[in-house]
N, C-alpha and C positions, 0 to 999 in steps of 0.2 A: 290134677294138677301135674307137672313135669319139671322137675328140676333141671334149668336149661346152661346159668352161666354163673360165673364168681365177677363181680366186678369191681375195679379198683377207681378209688377217687383219687384225682391227681392234681397237683398245681400247675402240671407242665404236659401236657398231654402228649405231644409230640416226641419229648425224649423218652416216655415212656414207650410209645408206640415203635418207635425205632429200637429200643431196648428189647421188646419182646419179639420185634419182626427179626432180630440179628438173632437170637437163643433160638428161635423156633425156626427160622426158613420159610414161614409164613409169612405173605404178604396183610395186611390189616384193610379190612373194610371199613372205611371212613363215613357214616350218614353225616355227621356234622363236624365241624371244625373243633366242637368240644366230643364227641363219641365215637368209637371205632369198637370193632371187635375182629378178635380173631381167632379165627374158628379150627379148632383140630378134629381126627374123626370123632371123639368122644364128649367135647366138652369145648366152651366159647368163655374168653378170656374178653370182657366188656370194658374198656379204658376211658373212663369218663371226667372230665375237666370239672372244678367246683362250681362253675356255672350251669352246672346239669342240675345238681341238687340243691335242696333248700339250706340253708345257713348254718343249722346246728349238724350236718354232715361234714366231719374233716376232711382236709385234704388227703388224710393216710389210712383211711376207714375203708371197709371192702362192704360189700353187698352180695345177700345171697337171692337168686332172682329165681323164681317162680312162674311159670305160665298157667294161669288159672284159665277156667270157662266165662266168669263173669267175675271183674275184679270189683265192678260196682254191688255187688250180693254177698261179699265178704263182710261178715260181721267183726273188726276185732278194730282196737283201738289205735287208730293212723296216727302215725307222726307226720304223714304227708297225703291227706285226703286223695281219692282218685283223682289224678290229673293225666291228660293228653298231651304227650309229649310231643316233641318235632320229628323224631324218627317213626312215629307213628302206632305206638304203644299207650293202651292208656293205665297208668301204672299206681299203686298204691303203696307207701313205706310204713312198714311197723317195727317194731324191736322184738328179737325173741326174751323170754326172760335173765337170758343175760348179758341184753344189750347188743348183741349185734343187729344190726339192717336187713331187713328182707322185704324185696319187692316183689309184688305181687303184682301179675300184669295180663292185661288181655289184650293183645294185637287187634286193632281197629281198623285198619287204614287197608286198602288192598294191598298194596305193598308187603306192611308188615305180617297180613293172613299170606300171603305168597311164602314170604320168607319160611313164616312154621309152618307150612302145608295145609292151612286153613281155608 
């Protein structure tokens, strides 16, 4: 397991991308109009529109994201069962005991696997 990023869910993806590009000086890599990442040397900030997550996720919610070997093998109570996302990861959302959303994911497309060196 590898802690990969923190995702911010927003109602205005373009506005948040512009803000974080301005303060970091790093251009965002957009994977879809509703999902982008700003990667620094040590961490990644993922910015996602509300349409990329199930309706129970609030537009101001944060998600901790962990790359795992096989998301389908994880035994946890999902709030979103394993689902293949448009950017190539198979993801499952769970909540920790305090209610924080946790995304467990496995890259499944060749492009997603390359991104993570798999």
